[in-house]
C-alpha positions, 0 to 999 in steps of 0.5 A: 617111377619111370625115371628110376628105371635104367636106360635099357628098361626105359627103352624096352618098356617104351618099345613093348608098349608101342608095338603092342598098341599097334598090333590091331592096326592091320585088322582095323585097316581090313575093316575099313571100307574106303579105298587105299588112298582115302584110307592112307589120307585119313590114317595119316591126317587123324593121328597127325592132327591129334598128336599135333594138337596134343603136343601143343596142349601138353608142351605149349611152352616148348612145342615150337622150339621142339619142332624147329630143332629137329634139324636135318635128321628130323626132316629125313626121319619125317620123309622116311615115316612118310615112305613107311606109311605109304608102302605099308598101306600099299602092301596090305592092299596087294597081299595078305596081312601075314605076308606084309607083316612078315616082310616088315619083321625084317626091320632088325636085320635091315636096321643093322645093315643101315647102322653099318652104312650110316653109323660105321658099325661093322656088321658081325658075321652072324648078321651076314648069316642071318641076312642070308637065311632071311633072304632065302625065306623071303624068296620062298614066300615071294615065289608063292606070292608070284604064283598067286599074283601077290608079289607086289604086296610083298615087295611093298612090305619089304620097302616098308621094312627098309623105311622103318629100319632107316628111320630107327637108324636115323633116330639112333644116330641122333639120340639128343633130338626129340623125334616125336615132332618129326613123327608128327610131321611125317604123318602130316606129310603123308596126308599131304601126298595122299590128298591128291589121290583121294576120290571122295572125302565122304566117309560113313559113321563106322569108318569114322569110328575105325579111323579114329581108333588109328589115332591110338594104334598108329599115333600114340604107339609110334610116339613110344617107338620114336622115343625108345631108340634114345635108350636102346639100339635099333636092333633092340627096338626092331625085335619088338616088331616081331610081336606085330608080325606074330599078333597082327595076323592072329587078329585078322585070322580070328575076326575076319578069317583071313588065313595065311597059307602054309608056305607063308607060315613056314617062311614067317616062322623061319624069319621070326626065329632067325631075327630073334636069334640075331637080335638076342645075340646083338643085344647080349654083345652090346651089353657085354661091351657096355654100349 
């Protein structure tokens, strides 16, 4: 049935499923009691190991060739995945979930800029206008975060968006490469870095259950997201991250009452509207040009 879908339908379905699965991730992170680097270690080790085992079980005959054929784009993507993993956890450790996810919602704009730099895709005038609008909204949120001493977390969130945007662009630039092994490698690289900062490898049963759920939220989800750019553009994939921006804080707000500030809501809504308009325009234009 999946093979009967058009490329646009395949990419849209994969991106939607992937992002929807990842939306409760911020809540799980908030519920875990271990410190930042311990969390980063297990959040990378568990999904990375599970996906590695699963890949070799389901694709035993081609698993080794797939990992060997990722090439320089795959290795670069693995490093970018590692960067996004580290900065995302550091963002949540230093600011509210809403602030961190709002910064990450800038992925489509950043992906467009990277596409211009790497793929020589000249940005449209609307991209520059939307980028300016997002910059104003980000400064507005940053100003409040500075007053509340949370600006460092917002900065890490912005860095995470840059890593994700760059990763989507790399995957888009090499549609013939299977980037799932690259993502698995990125998770394992993250665990390899984090292990040097782990205070203790002992975790309680509740944390073990929560961390195991991350095999799905950050493991399975990004398998879908890693495949989606083979069928649709980076801005099209990036627009689905708005779902995480909208739903992620709601999970946290509902279950543990972490309520975003008024300025965060205003700035976040403005960014979501701007990025939606930009992404919708880019999608329509690419389809009209037959890209």
